[in-house]
N, C-alpha and C positions, 0 to 999 in steps of 0.2 A: 666235475669242477668244484673247487673248494668254495665255501661260503665267504661272502665279503667280510672283511675285518672292520670292526667299528673303529672310529678315529681314536677314541680313548685307548683302545687296545694297541693301536699303532704307536701312540705316544708312550705308553708303558713299555712296549717292546724296545723302542729306541733307547730308553733309559736303561733297561735290562742289559742291552748289548754293551753300552758304555761302561756299566758296572763290571760286566764279565771281562771286557778288554782291559780293565784297569784304568780307564780314562776318568772315571769318577771314583775317588778314594773314599774309604770309610770315614764317616764324619763330615764329608764335604756337603755344603749346602747346595740344594737344587734351586733353579730359578723360581721366582714367585709365581703363583698361579696366574696372575695378570700378565707377567712377562712371557711365560710359556704360551699362554693363549694368543698373544700377539705373534709369536714366532710361528705358530701352527695355524694362524688365522681361524681360530675357533672360539667358542665361548669358554668362560672361566669354569663353568660347571663340567665341561668335557675334561679339562685338565684336572679338576678336583677328583673326578671319577678315576682317571688314570693314576693319580697319586694314592687314592684309596686302595686300588688294586695292588699297587706295589707294597703298600703298608701291610695288606693282608698276607702277602707272600713273605713278609719279613725282610724285604730288601731296603725299606726306608723307615724312618721314624719321624715323628713330628710332635712338637710341643708348642702350645700357644705362645706367640711372640718370637719364636726362634726359627720358624719356617720348617721346611721338609729337608731332611738330611739323609745321606746314605747310611744304612745301619753299620754299626761297628764291625760286625761279622756277617755281612749280608748273605753270603752263599752257604753258610753252615749254621745259621741261627735256627734253634729248635722252635718251631712255631707252636703257639699255645693251642689248647683245645678250643674248638669253635663252640660258642654258645648256641643253644637250640634255636633261639629267635633269629640270630644272625644267619644261621644255616638256612632256616625257612625263608628268610627274605632273599637270600641269594638264589635259592631254588625257584622262587616265584619270579624273580627277575629274569632268570634263564628261560623259564617257560614262556613268559611274555615276549621276550625277544624271539624265541623260536616260532611262536604263533604268528608274530608279525612278519617273519621271513617266509611264511607259508608252509611250514613243515606239518606233516600228518601226525595225529596223536600217537601212533605206534612208534614213529621216529623219535618223538619227544620223550616217550616213556623209556625207550632204550637209552637215550642220552642222559636222562635223569638217573637211571640205574648206574651208568658209568660214572656219573658225577658222585653218586653216593659211595661207590667203591673207592674213588679217590679220596673222599672225606674220611672213610674208614681207615685208609692207609695213613692219612694225616694223624688220626687219633692214635694209631699204633706207634707213632714216633716217640711217644713217652714210655713205651714198653720195650724191654731189651730185645734186640734183634734176634731172630731165630738162629740156631746153629746151622752151619753149612750142610749138615746131614739131613736137615728137614727140607723135604722137596717142596718147591713153590707150586702154585696152581697154574701158573703160566710164566712165560719169560717176557718181561716188559721192555720193549725197545722204544726209545725216543731219540730222534736225531735227524740227520740230513737224508734227503731222499736219494736213493740209488736203486736202479732196477735189480741189482744183485740181491738186495734184501728181500724182494718178492720171490726170487728163486730160492733163497735160503729158507724162507717160510714154507714154501711148497715142499721142499725136500725134507724139512723137519716133520711136517705133517704126515709124510709117507712112512716115517719110522714107526715101528710097533710101540704102542703105549706112549707115544710122543706127546708132550705137553704143547698147547698152542703157543704161537709166537704173536704177541700183541704189538702191532706196528703203529707208531705215531710219528709222522714226519713233521717235525717242528724246527728244523734247522740244526746245524752243528752246535751252536752255542746253546740252543734250547735243550739239546740232549745232555750236554755237560752240566747245565744247571739243574736238570731233572735228576741227574745222578747225585749232585750235591744236596738236593732237597729230599732224596730218598724216594722219588716217584718213578724211577726207572731202574732196571737191572743192568742194562748196558746201552751204549749210545753209538751212533755212527757219525764220524766226523771227517772233514777235509778242510781244515782251517789253516790258511796261509798266514804265517807270521813274518812281516816285512823285516823286522829287526834282525832276526836270525836266518832269514831266507830259508825257512823250513816249515814243515807242516805238523800240526796237531800237538806235539809234545809240549811246547811252551804254554799252550792254552790249558792242557790237562794239568800241568804243574801249578798254574795260576789259580784254577778254579777248584781243583781237588788236592790242595796241599796236605802233606802228612799222610797220604794214603798210598798203599801199594796197589798199583793199577797195571793191568795188562793191556797192551796195544796189539791187536791182531790185524794184520793186513788182509783186506778182502781183494783189492786189486788196484792197479794204476789205471787211470781212465783219461780219455781225451776230453778236454774242455775247450769250447770254442763258440763261435757265433752260429746260431741256428737262423737260417735265412730262407725266404721263399725259393721255390725251384727256379734255377737259372740265375739266382743272385742278381735280380734286376737293378739294384742300387749299387752293385759292384763294391760291396763292403769287404775289407780285408784286415783291418786293424782296429784297435780301440779308438784311434784318432778319428776314424770314419764315423763313429757314432755321433759326433757333433754336427754332422750334416743336417741341415734344416728339414729335409724330407724324411728322415729316419724316425719311425715310430717304435719306441723301445717297449719291451715287456720285461719286467724285472722279477728277480727272486726276492723273497721276504727278508727283512732285516734279521740278522742272526744266522742266516744260512751261510755256509762256507763259500758258495758261489758269489753271494752278495759281498762278502768280506773281500774276496779276491778282486772283484770288479771295482769296488771303491778304492782299493789300493792302486789299481792301474789308472783309474780316472785321475787320482791325485798326482801320480807320476807324470801324466800327460798334461796336467794343468787344466783339466776339463771340469767345470763345475757341474755337480750332479743335476742341479736345477736346469741346466741347458739341454738335458736329454728329454725330449718329448716322450712322455709315458713312463718316466722314471718312477712315479708313484704308483703305477699299475703293478701290483705284486701278485705273484703266484707261489704256491707252496711246493710244487714239484717241477721237475724238468719236463715231464709230459704235458703239464698245463701250459708251460711256456711254448712248447712246440705246437700245441693245439691252437693257441692264440695266433701264432704266425700262420698256421695252415688255414685258419678261418678268415684271415685278412684283417683282423683287428690290430695287428702289429706287424712291423716289417723286419724286426730283428730282436734277438734275445740271446742270453748266454746260457749254455747248457751242455749236456754231454752228447756225444756222437750218437749213442744208441737211441736217444729221444728223437733226434732229427730223422734217423732212419725209420723209426716207427711211424712217422707221418709223411715220409717221402720227401723230406726237405733237404736243402743244401746245408753243408756244414763247412766252416772254415776253422781249422784247429788253431788254438792260441797257446795252449800249455798242456802239460800232462801233470795230473795231481794224484795223490795217494788217498785212497778211501780206507779208513781203519775203524775197527770196533774198539771201544773203550769199555773195559770190564773190570769191576772191582774184585778184589781177591776173594771175598766171601761168596760172590756169585760164581766166580771161576771154578770154585771147588764143588759146585753142585753137579749132579749127574746130567741134568738137562743141558747145562753149558758145555760139558765135555762131549755130549752127543753133537752139539752144534759145531764144536771145534773139529770133530771127526769128519762131519759133512764138508766143512770148509776145505779140508785137506784132501778130499776125495777127487779122483779123476773125473767122476761124473759131474760134480759141481763146477770144476774148472772148465770142462767142455761146454757146459750150459752157459757160462759167462762168455766164452769165446763166441758162441753163437749170437750173442747180442751185438757184437761189433764194437770197436772202439775201446776195448779193454786189454790190458796186459796182465796175465796171471803168473808171471815168473816169480813174483814174491808172495803170491796168495798163500795164506796159512802161516806166514812168518810171525813169530811171537817175540815181543819186547816188553820186559817188565820195567816200569818206572818205580823206583824205590823211594820211600819217604825220606 
């Protein structure tokens, strides 16, 4: 089960999503700390912490007397080198939070090591990127959760001299923004764009403009309602979620599943605040299914394979495409080509079929988005 997200992180993520979707334009002023604190029913210090986090990421800027604004080039701004004292304070804050949450020293040490590796990556942003012929130490994935990614990691590890696949499930928008910041090598996305009635490409073009990007299809998958065995509340459509006895369990802001849900709620005229449990967020489909299996929720949105894994009922609502987004320089590496070979293999497609709820007729299809 994932760790609870602090409120300031939720506030920051909600603003990141709006920037990524283009709802907040470069230079646009954000609400005052006091106004945003009222909206979130929290203290002004919580909002200030969220704004500080966004500023550290280069997404916002602030000047005395002019408030906080979206950075002029928020998704591609080269972040400055972190000063030692600032880094130390951040590390101490992380350790304090981890101890408070009850983590063991060994776990904290591992997390700090990972944080240091990310900081070193940030430092290297001022150094020319290595040539494609230089092999990476691992392939870094950030993006939406899908069970096929676990299968892909397993089959890659089985390859002789294979490099490890570092998986971080932070939502589709989180994956694209990690690519834009240079903290990921490829991302997994399934983002529905209401304007074009299509998936993924509009978001890739918006967040990664001017770059040659490969879109590789992993599979089509069934998305729908995950429900207790027998569907005791007789839920069948999005409209049914407004019933007073439904306890919802949600995906996190920025995930493709959440983006699709919010579009459907808007179409049906259902206010998100009317869904009991809407603020209860999980970072994977399996966590959603686990919450329903345990009885803490009575409905959630997820993939068929997650429902089957917990012996739950499933009502299909749509079929969506899950694709990998790979920058050209990463595509040309040997490890990425090994990955592509696995994706096109019969063994990989058979393993996807075994999960249930997937269509592999387009698995391995390659589309280049030209600048």
